[in-house]
N, C-alpha and C positions, 0 to 999 in steps of 0.2 A: 504493499500499499504506500502510496506516495502522499506528500505533505497535503496537497490540494484534497485528495480523496479522504484523509484522516480528518481535515477541517469540516468537510461536507458531512461526514458520518457523525462527527462529534456533535454538531449543531442539529443533524437529522434526529439523532437520539438524544435531544437536550436534556429532557427529565426522564428518561428511560432508564429505570434502575434494575431491569432484567434483561436477560441475554448475556451475550459475550462480547469482548473486543479484543482483537489480536495485539501482539506486542507492538507491532508498527503502528497500528492505529493509536494506541495510548501514547507511545513516545513520540509521534509526531504532533499529536494534538497537544501534549505536555510542552513541547518546544515551542509551538504556536502562542501557547498560553503565557509562557515566559517572555517571549518577545513583546506580546502586547502589553503584559503587566510592566515590564521594564520601561516600555514607550509611554505608558500612561504616567508612571513615576517621573520620568525625564521631563515629559511634557509639563506635568505639575511643577517641577523645579524651574524649569525655564520661564513659565507664565508668572510664577509668584514672586520668584527672586528679583526680576528687573522692576516689578511693579511696586514693591514694598517701600514703604517710607518708616519702616518700623526701626525705632531707635536702639533696640537692643536684640541680642540674639534670642531672648525668649518670645518677643513679638514676632520675630521673623519665623521662629519655629511654630508659633501659634498659627499664624497665616498659612503656613505651608502645610500644616497639618489640618486645618480647616478645609483648604482647597482639595487636599488629598483624600479627605475622608468624602468629600462630595465625589470625587473621581471614583473612588472606591464604590461608592453606592451605585455607580453606572456600571462599573466593571463586574460586580458580583453576578448580577443576571446574565451579562454578556460572556465572561470567561469562567467564573468560578463554579457555576452550577454545572455548565457542559463538562467542565474538567473532573469534577467530582463524580458525575454520571459515568464518563469514560473510565475513571479509576475503578468505580465499582464493577463495571462490566469487565474491566481487565482482571480484578481479583476473581471474578467468577470464571473467567476464562482459564484460570490456573487452578479452580477447584478450591477457592477460599472464599469465606464469609465477607460480606460487605461491611459487617460491623466493624472492621478494623479501621475504616475510615472516619467513623463518628467521633472518636476521641480526637483525632487530628483536627477534624473541623471545630469541634467544641472549645479545645484549648486555643486555636487561633482566633476564634471568635471573642473569647474572653480577653485575649491581649489586645484586641482591637478595641472593644468596649472600655477597657481600662485605660488605655492610652487617650482616648477620645474624652472619657470624663476627665482625666487630668487636665488636658489642654483646654478645656471648657471652663476651668476654674479661673476667675479673673486675677487672683493673687499667686498663681504658681510661679515657682522658681524653678531653674535648672536643677538644683540642688534636690528639691523635693521629688522630680521626676527621676532623677538618678537614683534616689534613695528608694521609691517605690519599685522601679524597674530592677533593682538589685536586691530587693528583699528575698529572703529565703524562699518565701512562697513563689515568686516569679522566676527565680533561678531553678527551683524544682520543676515548675511546670515547663519551662524552656528546655531543661534536659529531658523530660518526659516527651515533649513534643518532637525534639529531635530524634529521640530513640524511636518513637513511633512512625515518624517518616521515614526513618532508615528501613524499618521493618516493612512498611508499605512499598516502599521502593524494591526491596529484595523480593518480595510476593509478585510483584509487577514484572520482575526480570525473570521470574520462573516460567519455564516452558509451559505452552498450552496443554491442557489435559485432553485426551482424545474424545472422551465422552464424560460428562459428570452431571450431577443433579440440575445444572444450570443448562443443560442441552447439549446438542452437539456444536462442535467449532464451526465458525463461519466458513463458508468455501474459500478457495484460494483465488476465484475470480475476482478481478479488482472492483467492479460495480454490482455484485451480486446483492440483491435485496432479500435473499431467501436463506433459509438453513438447508443443509444438505438433506436429502430424502433418506429415510430409514430403509 
């Protein structure tokens, strides 16, 4: 499967949590998601940074975070939901449960809300942000998130199971819309 086909399949199965996705479909769509996400982040930086009249680094950080939070709200339905869906189908293809994705999404969401709440406080300081982000809880969650992400990546690398409880593998034809016949 090529990049364009993987992107098409990723969006065609936007919220489809059943079925299977090949390794190439998963990795091409993941590459596409990373490129788009980095593009959004860079665009946010280049839009906010020259337009700011912020006198301090905390004000610049706050403006950047507010703009980035808005961009993230747009990116979640456009990039994150299809990526989660493709990841779930990839885990199914290797014979694994999709429940492995839930803690990763949950911890990521927790960090996102935590930082948003921090930056919305009018009297927040860089020291306070660093204190919260370096707390034992945040450090533990960050380590757990990294371990879970590595586990999910290892599971995504595993070869496809010939047939499992999630069905038959997709055919090797590039634009096939069906599953192999029994």
